[in-house]
N, C-alpha and C positions, 0 to 999 in steps of 0.2 A: 420517550424520551434515554429509557433504558437499552435502545436499537445504537443510540448516541453511544452510552457507555461502553459499548465493548465495540463500536467505533475506534472510541479511542485507547481503547487496552490496548486493538489490536496497530494501530494508530504509530503507538511511545514504541512499540521494538522497530520499527524502519527511517530510512537515516532520516534528518534536514529536510533536505529536499525529494525526496519523494513527500511527505505531507505538503512542500512548500505544491510542488502537482497534483497533488489531490488537493486543498482548493483552488486556485487556482482552475481547475478544470470545472469544478460544480461554482467556483463563481461565491466563495464564504475566507474571507479573514480567518474567521476561526470556527473552528470546529460546531462549538455553541452554538452558532447562526444556521449548521444546518436547516433543512425547512425535511419535513414529514416527506414530504412529497418528494422530496431526496433520495431517499432513507434506503430502497434500496437501489438505486446509480450507484451511490456511494459506495456501500458493500461490491458493488461486482465488481468500483476500482479496485479497494484496498486487496481486494480476492488478486488480479492481474497485477498491482501493486510487490503486492508479497510474493508473488510468481515469477518476475523481474527477479526481487529481490535473492531471491531459492538462487535463478539459473546465471547470476551476477556470483555467487559464493561457491558454484560446485564448482571441485577443482577437476582440466582438465581432465577425459582417460590419461595413466604412461606407456605412453609410446617408444617401444624396445627398436631404439637406433640404426640395431646388428638382423630382427628381426625380418 
C-alpha cells in the first residue's frame, strides 16, 4: 500500500493524459486497483512518464541566427 501511495503522489504531478496512459498500459481503471505484483513495473512506467514530461517542457537552446 505504501508504494501505491508514493505512486499516487507522483502521478498527481503529471497531466491527466499521462495518468490515463499509465492506467491503460497497466490494465487498471484506478490506481488503487494496481496489483502489488505490478508495483515495480508501475514505478518504471512513472519514471518514464516523468522523463517524457521533463523533456517536453525543456526550452530549446536559443540559437543566434547571425552566428
